[in-house]
C-alpha positions as CSV (number, residue, x, y, z in Angstrom):
1,M,-44.7,13.2,82.6
2,L,-44.7,16.3,84.8
3,R,-45.7,15.7,88.4
4,M,-48.3,18.4,89.1
5,R,-48.0,20.0,92.5
6,G,-51.0,21.2,94.5
7,K,-50.0,24.9,94.1
8,D,-49.8,24.6,90.3
9,F,-53.6,24.6,90.4
10,G,-53.5,27.9,92.2
11,F,-53.2,29.7,88.8
12,L,-56.8,28.6,88.1
13,L,-57.8,31.2,90.7
14,A,-57.3,33.9,88.2
15,F,-60.4,32.8,86.4
16,G,-62.4,33.1,89.7
17,L,-62.1,36.9,89.3
18,A,-64.2,36.6,86.2
19,T,-67.2,35.8,88.5
20,L,-66.9,39.1,90.4
21,P,-69.3,41.1,88.1
22,A,-71.9,38.4,88.2
23,I,-71.7,38.2,92.0
24,A,-71.9,42.0,92.2
25,A,-75.1,42.0,90.1
26,R,-76.7,39.4,92.4
27,L,-75.9,41.2,95.7
28,P,-79.0,43.4,95.6
29,A,-81.0,40.3,96.0
30,L,-79.3,39.9,99.4
31,G,-80.2,43.5,100.4
32,V,-77.1,45.3,99.2
33,P,-77.9,48.6,97.5
34,L,-77.2,48.3,93.8
35,D,-74.9,51.3,93.6
36,L,-72.8,49.9,96.4
37,A,-72.8,46.4,94.9
38,A,-71.3,47.8,91.7
39,W,-68.1,48.4,93.7
40,F,-67.8,44.8,94.9
41,P,-65.1,43.7,92.4
42,L,-62.9,46.6,93.6
43,F,-63.6,45.8,97.2
44,F,-62.6,42.2,96.7
45,I,-59.4,43.0,94.8
46,F,-58.2,45.9,97.0
47,V,-59.5,44.9,100.4
48,V,-60.1,41.2,100.6
49,L,-57.1,40.1,98.5
50,P,-54.5,41.9,100.6
51,F,-55.9,40.2,103.7
52,V,-55.8,36.8,101.9
53,D,-52.2,37.5,100.8
54,A,-51.2,38.3,104.4
55,L,-52.9,35.1,105.7
56,C,-51.3,32.8,103.0
57,G,-47.9,34.3,103.1
58,L,-45.0,34.4,100.7
59,D,-43.8,31.8,98.2
60,A,-40.1,32.2,97.4
61,A,-39.6,28.6,96.4
62,N,-38.1,27.8,93.0
63,L,-38.5,24.7,90.8
64,D,-35.8,22.1,91.0
65,A,-33.5,22.3,87.9
66,R,-34.6,18.8,86.9
67,E,-38.2,19.9,86.8
68,L,-37.7,23.0,84.7
69,P,-37.8,21.5,81.1
70,R,-41.0,19.6,81.8
71,A,-42.7,22.4,83.5
72,D,-41.7,24.8,80.7
73,A,-43.3,22.4,78.1
74,S,-46.4,21.5,80.1
75,P,-49.6,21.9,78.0
76,Y,-51.5,22.8,81.2
77,F,-49.4,25.9,81.9
78,R,-49.5,27.0,78.3
79,A,-53.2,26.7,78.0
80,L,-54.1,28.9,80.9
81,P,-53.1,32.3,79.4
82,L,-54.8,31.3,76.1
83,L,-58.0,30.4,78.1
84,A,-58.0,34.0,79.3
85,L,-59.1,35.3,75.9
86,P,-62.6,33.7,75.8
87,V,-63.0,34.3,79.5
88,W,-62.2,38.0,79.3
89,L,-64.3,38.6,76.2
90,C,-67.3,37.1,78.0
91,V,-66.6,39.2,81.1
92,L,-66.3,42.3,78.9
93,A,-69.5,41.6,77.0
94,Y,-71.3,41.0,80.3
95,C,-70.1,44.2,81.9
96,V,-71.0,46.3,78.9
97,W,-74.4,44.7,78.6
98,Q,-75.2,45.1,82.3
99,A,-74.1,48.7,82.2
100,Q,-77.1,49.3,79.9
101,H,-79.6,47.2,81.9
102,L,-78.8,47.7,85.6
103,P,-80.6,50.8,87.0
104,L,-77.4,52.3,88.3
105,G,-77.0,55.8,89.6
106,P,-73.9,57.9,89.0
107,A,-72.0,56.3,91.8
108,G,-72.9,52.9,90.6
109,V,-71.9,53.6,87.1
110,L,-68.5,54.8,88.3
111,G,-68.0,51.7,90.4
112,W,-69.1,49.4,87.6
113,L,-66.8,51.2,85.1
114,L,-63.8,51.1,87.4
115,S,-64.5,47.5,88.2
116,A,-64.5,46.6,84.5
117,G,-61.3,48.5,84.0
118,I,-59.4,46.8,86.8
119,L,-60.7,43.4,85.7
120,G,-59.5,44.2,82.2
121,G,-56.0,44.9,83.6
122,V,-56.0,41.5,85.4
123,L,-57.9,39.2,83.0
124,A,-56.8,40.8,79.6
125,I,-53.5,42.7,80.0
126,T,-51.8,40.3,82.4
127,P,-52.2,37.2,80.3
128,A,-51.5,39.2,77.2
129,H,-48.2,40.3,78.7
130,E,-47.3,36.6,79.1
131,L,-48.4,35.7,75.5
132,I,-46.8,38.5,73.5
133,H,-43.3,37.5,74.7
134,K,-43.6,34.0,73.3
135,S,-42.4,32.7,69.9
136,G,-45.6,30.9,68.9
137,A,-47.8,32.8,66.4
138,L,-51.0,31.7,68.2
139,E,-49.8,33.0,71.5
140,R,-48.8,36.3,70.1
141,F,-52.0,36.7,68.2
142,C,-54.2,36.0,71.2
143,G,-52.1,38.4,73.2
144,G,-52.8,41.1,70.5
145,V,-56.5,40.4,70.6
146,L,-56.6,40.7,74.4
147,L,-54.8,44.1,74.2
148,A,-57.0,45.3,71.3
149,S,-60.0,44.5,73.4
150,V,-59.0,47.2,75.9
151,G,-57.6,49.6,73.3
152,Y,-54.0,49.3,74.3
153,H,-52.7,47.2,71.5
154,G,-49.5,49.4,71.2
155,F,-48.3,47.6,74.3
156,K,-47.7,44.5,72.2
157,I,-45.0,46.4,70.2
158,E,-43.6,49.0,72.6
159,H,-43.4,46.7,75.6
160,V,-41.2,44.1,73.8
161,R,-39.2,46.3,71.5
162,G,-39.1,49.4,73.7
163,H,-39.6,48.8,77.4
164,H,-37.5,45.7,77.6
165,V,-34.7,47.4,75.7
166,H,-34.7,50.6,77.7
167,V,-36.0,49.6,81.1
168,A,-34.4,51.4,84.1
169,T,-33.0,54.2,81.9
170,P,-34.2,57.7,81.1
171,L,-35.1,56.4,77.6
172,D,-37.9,54.2,79.0
173,S,-41.5,55.7,79.1
174,S,-42.5,52.9,81.5
175,T,-39.9,53.5,84.2
176,A,-41.0,56.0,86.8
177,R,-38.4,58.4,88.1
178,L,-37.6,58.8,91.7
179,G,-40.0,61.4,93.2
180,E,-42.4,61.2,90.2
181,S,-46.0,60.8,91.3
182,V,-48.3,58.2,89.7
183,Y,-50.6,61.1,88.5
184,A,-47.7,62.5,86.4
185,F,-46.4,59.1,85.3
186,V,-49.6,57.5,84.0
187,P,-50.7,60.2,81.4
188,R,-47.1,60.5,80.3
189,S,-46.6,56.7,79.8
190,L,-50.0,56.3,78.1
191,R,-49.2,59.0,75.6
192,D,-45.5,58.1,75.0
193,N,-45.9,54.4,74.8
194,T,-48.6,54.6,72.2
195,R,-46.5,57.1,70.2
196,N,-43.5,54.8,70.5
197,A,-45.4,51.8,69.3
198,W,-46.4,53.6,66.0
199,R,-42.8,54.8,65.7
200,L,-41.2,51.4,66.2
201,E,-43.6,49.7,63.8
202,A,-43.0,52.3,61.1
203,Q,-39.2,51.9,61.7
204,R,-39.6,48.1,61.3
205,L,-41.5,48.5,58.0
206,R,-39.0,51.0,56.6
207,Q,-36.2,48.5,57.3
208,C,-38.2,45.9,55.4
209,G,-38.6,48.3,52.5
210,A,-42.3,48.8,53.1
211,S,-44.5,51.8,53.7
212,A,-45.5,52.7,57.3
213,W,-49.1,52.6,56.0
214,S,-48.7,49.1,54.6
215,W,-51.2,46.3,55.5
216,R,-48.3,44.7,57.3
217,N,-48.4,47.5,60.0
218,E,-49.5,45.7,63.2
219,M,-50.7,48.9,64.7
220,L,-53.1,49.4,61.8
221,G,-54.5,45.9,62.1
222,W,-55.0,46.0,65.8
223,S,-56.5,49.4,65.6
224,L,-59.1,48.2,63.1
225,L,-60.0,45.3,65.4
226,W,-60.4,47.7,68.3
227,L,-62.6,49.9,66.1
228,A,-64.7,46.9,65.1
229,L,-65.3,46.0,68.7
230,L,-66.2,49.7,69.5
231,L,-68.7,49.8,66.5
232,G,-70.0,46.4,67.4
233,F,-71.0,47.4,70.9
234,G,-72.4,50.7,69.6
235,V,-74.5,49.1,67.0
236,V,-75.8,46.2,69.1
237,L,-76.2,47.9,72.5
238,G,-76.1,51.6,71.6
239,P,-73.9,54.7,72.1
240,R,-73.7,54.3,75.9
241,A,-72.3,50.8,75.5
242,A,-69.6,52.1,73.1
243,L,-68.7,54.8,75.7
244,F,-68.6,52.2,78.4
245,F,-66.3,50.1,76.3
246,L,-64.0,53.1,75.8
247,G,-64.0,53.9,79.5
248,A,-63.3,50.3,80.6
249,G,-60.4,50.1,78.1
250,L,-58.9,53.4,79.4
251,G,-59.3,52.1,83.0
252,A,-57.5,48.8,82.1
253,S,-54.7,50.7,80.3
254,A,-54.2,53.1,83.2
255,S,-54.2,50.2,85.7
256,L,-51.4,48.6,83.6
257,E,-49.3,51.7,83.8
258,I,-49.9,52.0,87.5
259,I,-48.4,48.5,87.8
260,N,-45.5,49.6,85.6
261,Y,-45.0,52.5,88.0
262,I,-44.9,50.0,90.9
263,E,-42.6,47.5,89.1
264,H,-39.9,50.0,88.1
265,Y,-40.1,53.1,90.4
266,G,-36.8,54.8,90.8
267,L,-34.6,52.0,89.6
268,C,-31.7,52.8,87.3
269,R,-29.1,50.9,85.3
270,A,-25.6,52.2,85.4
271,Q,-24.6,54.2,82.3
272,L,-21.4,52.8,80.8
273,A,-21.1,55.3,78.0
274,P,-23.3,57.9,76.4
275,G,-26.5,56.0,75.3
276,R,-25.1,52.7,76.6
277,Y,-26.2,51.1,79.9
278,E,-25.3,48.0,81.8
279,R,-27.1,44.7,80.9
280,V,-30.6,44.3,82.5
281,T,-30.5,41.9,85.4
282,H,-32.9,40.7,88.1
283,R,-31.8,43.7,90.2
284,H,-33.5,46.2,87.9
285,S,-37.2,45.6,88.7
286,W,-39.2,45.4,91.9
287,N,-40.2,41.9,93.0
288,A,-43.0,40.6,95.2
289,S,-43.6,37.1,96.5
290,Q,-47.1,37.1,97.8
291,R,-48.4,33.6,97.0
292,V,-52.0,34.3,96.1
293,S,-51.4,37.5,94.1
294,N,-48.8,35.6,92.0
295,W,-51.4,32.9,91.3
296,L,-53.9,35.5,90.2
297,L,-51.4,37.4,88.1
298,F,-49.5,34.5,86.4
299,N,-46.4,35.2,88.5
300,L,-46.3,38.8,87.2
301,Q,-44.9,39.8,90.6
302,R,-41.7,37.8,89.8
303,H,-41.0,40.7,87.6
304,S,-37.3,40.8,88.3
305,D,-36.6,37.4,86.7
306,H,-39.0,38.3,83.9
307,H,-36.8,41.3,82.9
308,A,-33.6,39.3,83.2
309,H,-35.1,36.4,81.0
310,A,-38.0,37.9,79.1
311,R,-39.0,34.7,77.2
312,K,-39.3,32.5,80.3
313,R,-42.8,31.2,80.9
314,Y,-44.6,32.4,84.0
315,Q,-44.5,28.9,85.7
316,V,-40.7,28.7,85.7
317,L,-39.8,32.3,86.7
318,T,-37.3,32.4,89.6
319,H,-37.4,34.2,92.9
320,H,-34.1,36.0,93.6
321,D,-33.5,37.0,97.2
322,D,-31.2,39.9,96.1
323,S,-33.8,41.5,93.8
324,P,-35.4,44.7,95.0
325,Q,-38.4,43.5,97.2
326,L,-41.6,45.4,97.5
327,P,-43.1,45.5,101.0
328,A,-46.5,44.2,99.9
329,G,-48.3,42.7,96.9
330,Y,-49.5,44.6,93.9
331,A,-53.0,45.2,95.2
332,T,-51.7,47.0,98.3
333,M,-49.0,48.8,96.4
334,F,-51.5,50.0,93.8
335,L,-53.5,51.8,96.5
336,L,-50.3,53.1,98.1
337,A,-49.3,54.6,94.7
338,L,-52.5,56.6,94.6
339,L,-51.4,58.4,97.8
340,P,-48.1,60.0,96.7
341,P,-46.9,61.2,100.2
342,L,-47.3,57.8,101.7
343,W,-45.8,56.1,98.6
344,R,-42.7,58.3,98.8
345,R,-42.4,57.7,102.5
346,V,-42.4,53.9,102.0
347,M,-40.5,53.7,98.7
348,D,-38.0,56.5,98.3
349,E,-35.7,55.4,101.1
350,R,-35.7,51.9,99.7
351,V,-34.6,53.2,96.3
352,R,-31.8,55.2,97.9
353,R,-30.6,52.2,99.9
354,L,-30.5,50.2,96.7
355,A,-28.5,52.9,94.9
356,D,-26.0,52.8,97.9
357,G,-25.7,49.0,97.5
358,A,-27.7,48.0,100.6
359,Q,-30.0,45.1,100.6
360,V,-33.7,46.1,100.9
361,P,-35.9,43.5,102.6
362,G,-39.5,43.0,101.6
């Protein structure tokens, strides 16, 4: 039997984020203006969380080799990403419903919409990222539902069959080039990754002797589910609810691509021959070891080991001291990415030092 450590329960904190919209809706009772309260989830994620990260420090500890098999098979760890599906659907429904009932002004609507989008990135796309890499049909299905709920279901296909194959090369739509701003990267990656997902699925079906428009086309199936959700919100709550659902999904998808920007900015694999690159290792993604952020994101910030061993479960991902290290957690780096001059001032020299073979501290 696996001996649970105190920090293993830290991953439950991710579900605490699901309470942020309800807290925001109650703040006016305490005297906070409603339009300001609508921004509370963003304030917590991008202001409070970085301070908590700084106070709680880094976690670079790895499991003992003897503990790995039992931790990998633990039902507790396997259940948490699956639990994200009902939790996120409840949060999504609540946010859409409240958007129709709260007397929000334009600033409040924007804050509520952005909050729903960012929470979609954390509570839907992050666990979906964990699930779609697994061999179990239930895990992959739940990952697909999570992604369809934010309208970015192509990620299920392109991320596994495209990004993980081509990461840190010019062929990858999710690897930002050195000097590329996040405002150029995000529209490009949203467009190209969706296009690549349709292309990869059509290619798979042709190899199986089936039509690209076959019922076996995953992109068609997930698109129908997304349309069903869109129509459901529109019929039950009205056109504004459908528009809010679309906007929240776009926000979640864009937040994912901003994280991709952070995770792979400027990193390149050596080209061995035309069209052939060195094997992906833990030195081809940016890593971050902030303890609390990794609890909230199912160890997503141990991204270097994830790319080296894509099927490893989040609880057994390894910290590597020689991986490229980000100077702060994802919440801080997210804000920094939105300010290209500051981002380049912090990150470009780190990329160049890595290219020259120098170790870059966090």
